[in-house]
N, C-alpha and C positions, 0 to 999 in steps of 0.2 A: 494598763497602759500598753502592754505588749499586744493584747488582743485588738485594741483600738487601732494601734499603728498598723498591724497586719491587715485588718479589714480595709483601712483607708488606703493602704498601698495597693491592695487588690482592686479597689474601686477606681483607682487612677488608670487602670488598664482599659476601662470602658470609654466609649466616645462621650463627648461633652453633652450631646443631646440626651443620651441615656442617663447620665448622672443627674441632670436637671430634673428628670421625670421620676427616677426610681431610687436614687441614692439614699434618701431619707428613710424610705420604706425598708431598704436592705439593711441599713444601719440598725434599725429597730429590731428586725428579725435576727440579725447577727448577735445583738445584745442579749436577746431572749435565749438563743441557742447557746451562747457562751455561759449564761447563768445556769443552764441545764447540764453543763459539763461538756459541751461539744468542743473538740480540739480547735484551737485557733489556726493551726497549720492546715487542718482539714477544711475549715471554712474558707481560708485564703485560696486553697487549691481549687475548690469548687467555683469560687468567684472568678478566678483567672480563666478557668476552663470555659465558664459562661461568657467572659469577655471576648475570648477568641471566637466563640460561636457567633456572638453579636456582630463582631467586626467582619467576619467572613460572610455571614448570611444577611446582615443588616436587619435582623429580627426586631420588629417593633419600631423601626425608624419612621418618623412622621413624614407625611407627604409634603415636604418642603423642598422647593426646587433647588435652593442653594445647597442643601444637604446632599441631594442626590447627584447634582453636578460635581460637587467636591468628591463624592465617593467614586464617580465614574472616572474623573481625572486621576485620582489616586490608583484606581485599578489599572488604568492604562499605563501608568508609570511602573506599577509592579510587574506588568506583563512585558514591558520593553527593557527596563533597566537590567534584568539578569543577562540579557543578550549583550548589552553594552559593556557589562562588567566581565562576563565570562568568555565570550567569543574571541576577543583579541588575545586573552590569556591562552586559550586553546591553541591558536596559531603559533604563539611564541613557545608554548610547551612542546610543540612538535619539533622545533629546532631546524637545523640546517640539514639538507639531504646530502647523502654521500653514497657512492657506489664502490663496490669492492669485489674482488674475485681471487680465488686461490691461484689462478694462473698468473696474475700480475696486476699492476696498477691500471685502473680504468681511466680512459680519457674520452670525453670530458667527464669530470667527477660527479656531475649532476645531470639529470634529465632536463631537457629543454622544455619550457612551457609552450613554445612555438617552434614549428619546424620539425624536421626529422631528428631522430636520436641515433646517430651513427656512432655507436660506442666502439672504442678500440682498446686493445690491451698491448702493452709493450712486450714483444717477444724477444728472442735472442738476437735476431738480426734486424727485424723490421716490425712495425705495428701490424697486428692482425685483428680480425673481428673478435669482439668480446663475446664470451659465452652468454646465452640468453638468460633473461630473468626467469625465475620460477613462476608458476601460475599464481602462487600466493604473493609473489613480488609485484605482479601486475595488479592484484587486488589492493595492495598497499598504495601503489601509484594512483589507481582510480579513487581510492578512499581519500587520499590527500588532495587530489584535484576537486573532489566533491566538497570537501571541507572549505577549500578556497572559493569555489563557485557559490556555495550557500552563503558564505560570509559576504561576498560582493552583492549577491541578490538582496540579502537582508539590508545591507547598507543603502541600496537604491530605494527599498521600501521605506526605510526610516527617513531618507532624504525627502521623499514626497510628503511624509508626515511633518517634517520640519518646515517645509514650505507652507503647509496649512497653518502651522503655529505662527509663522511670521505674518500671515494675513490677519490672525486674531490680534497680534500685537499692533498692527496698523490701525485696527478699529478701536484700540484702547485710547483712553483720555490722558495717558501719561505724556508729560512734556519731553520725555527722552525716548520716544518711540524708535527713532533711527538707531540709537546706540543699543537698545534692547534687541532690535531686529538683528543687528550684527552679532550679538551674543547667541541668538537662536541659530544663526548660520555657522557658528564656530565648528560644528562637526563637519560641515561641507568644506570649509577651508582646510581643516586637518586632512580630510580625505583627498582633496586635490593635491596637497603636498605629498601625501603617501603615494598616490598614483604616479606623480612626477618622478619620485625617487625610484619606484619600482620599474618604470619604463627606462629610466637612465641605467639602472642596474642590469636590466636585460640586454641593453645595447652594448654595455662595456664588458659584460661577462664573456670570457673566451668560450667558443663552441667548437673550434677546429684546432687540431694540433698536428705537428709533424715531428719526426724524430731526427736527432742530430747524430753525428758520427760517434759521439760519446754515449749514446743511448738515452739522452734526455729528450723529454717531450716538451716542445716549445709551442706556445700558442700562436696560431696564424692570424687570429683576430682578437679584438678586445684588449682590455687592460686589467690584469689581475689586481694590481695595487688599487686602481680606482674602484674596482668592483668591491674590494674589501672595505674601503672607506665608505662607499655608498651603503653597503650593508649595515655598517655600524650606525651611520647617520639615520638610516631608515628605522632601525630599532628605537633610537632615542626619540625621533620625531613622532613615531607612532604611539609610544607610551605617553609622552608628555602631552601631545595633542589630544589623545583620547581622554585622559584624566581632566584636562582643562575643558574639553567639550561637555563632559557630564556636568561639571559645575556651571558652565555657561547656560546650558539648556535648562537646568533647574532654576536659575535666576530668571531667565526669560519667560518660563512657563508661569511664574507668579504674576507677571505683568500682562499676560494675554487675557483678553475678554473672550471667553469661550461661548460660542453660540451652539444651539442644539445640533445644527448640521456638522459643526466641528467635532462634537462629542460622538456623533454617529460615525464620522470618518475615523476618529481616533479608536473607536471600538473595533472597526474593521482592521486597522493597522495592528492593533494589539493581538488580534486573532491570528493574522498572517505571521507576525513575528514569532508568536508562540509555536506555530506549526513549523516554521523554518528552523527554530532552535531545536525542536524535537528531531527534525531531519538531520541537523548538524550532529546531534548525539549519535544517530545511527551511523552516519558517515565516519565519525571519529572512532566509534566502537569497531567498525569494519576495518579501519586503518590499523588499529592496535592488534586485532585478532589476526589480520594478515601478516603482521610482523612476527607473531608467535608461530604461525604455521610455516612461514618462510624459513625460519631457522631449522625446522625439521626436514623440510624438503631439500634445502641446500646441503644438508649433511650427507645426502645419499649420492651426490655427484658434483660435477663442476658446473657451477652456475654463477651468474652475476647476482649479487645480493644488494639490496637497497637498505640503508639505515638512516636514522635521524639522530641528531646530537642529543636531543632531550627525550628520546622515546621511553626512557625509564620512568618518566613522570606520567605515563599513561594511566596506571591504576588510580592514583589520587585525583587526577584530572577528570577521570570518568565519574568519580563521586561528586566532584564539584559541578560537573556538567549536568548530572542527573538532578542534583538539588536545584540548579538554575531552571531546568525544564519544568520541574514540579511547581516552582514558584511562578514561572511565567504562565503556565497553563492555568493555574489558579487565578492569577490576575486577569487573564483574558476571559475566563468564565464569569468572574465578578463584573467585569466591564459589560459583558453581554447582558447579564441580569439587570444591572443598574440602568443601562440604556433602555431596556424593555420597560422598566417602570417609568422612566422619563417620557418615552414615546406614548405610553398609554395615558398617563395622568397629566402631562404638561404640554404636550405637542399637539 
C-alpha cells in the first residue's frame, strides 16, 4: 500500500496529458521494480525528477493547440509574476533615505529626486554647506535611482501587456466582459493612485530650511506633517493595491480568449520583463555594495553619508531577488520555446 501510494503521489506531479498516455505503463513498471526490491522512495524520487523535466521541457507533449497555448500562457505568467511579487518588496525593503554627518545634522534630510541638492549642516552660528558625499555614496544614490527607474519602466511594459489582455477579454463571449476588463485594469488603477500620492508627497516634502535664533532649522516650504501622513498612506495603498491587482489579473486572464498574436505579444513581454528584473538585480546589488564601501570611506574623513532605514534587509532580499530572476528567466525561455512550436505547427 505504501509503495502504491508513493507512486500515485509522484504520478500526480505529471501533466494530465502525460498521465493519460503513460500512467498505466509506469504503474506496471513500478510494480515490477517493486517486486524486484527497488526502494519505493527511490522510485518516487525518479518519477518526481522526471515530472519536473516533462513540465520544464514539455517532452512528448502532443501537437494539440489547446495544450501548447495553455503552456505558453502559464510560461508568460511564470516570467512576469516574480517581478510583480518581488519588485515592490525590494522597494519597501530599501526603506526611507536619510543623510547624516559627523559635523552636524543635515538639511534637508533626504536627497531630492527633482531639482538641486543644496545640502546644509547647522553650524555654531549659521548654516553652512554640508560635507560632500563619498564616491561610494554617489554609487548608492545612483543604484537607488536605477532601482526606481527600472521599476517604473517595467510597470509601463506590463501596462502595455495588460492593455492587450483587455482586448482579449473584449473578444470573449462572457456576458460580464466589462466587469472582467475592469479587473484586468486593476494594476493600472493602483499605479495611478500610487503616482498621485508620490507627486503629492514630493510637493509637500520640505526642501529648503532656515535657522532660527535658537539654532533650530525651520522648513521654508512644504508641510512635514502632511508629508509623513502621505508617506504612510502611500505604503498602505501600494501594498493593498498590489496584492489586489495580482488577484484581479489572475481572474481576468481566465476569461480572456487568447489569439496567436496575443501569445506572441505575451512572449515578447515576458522576455522584456525577465531582462528588466535581471537589471533590477544588478542595480540592487550595486546599491547594497555601495553602502558597504561607503562605511569604509566615511571612516577616513568628514563626509555626508547616506543610509536607508531597512538596508539591513539587503542580504536576504538579494537571495529572494536572485530566486525571482532565475524563475522569471526560466519562464521567459519556456514561453519562447512554446511559441516557436505554435508558430511552426499551428500558425
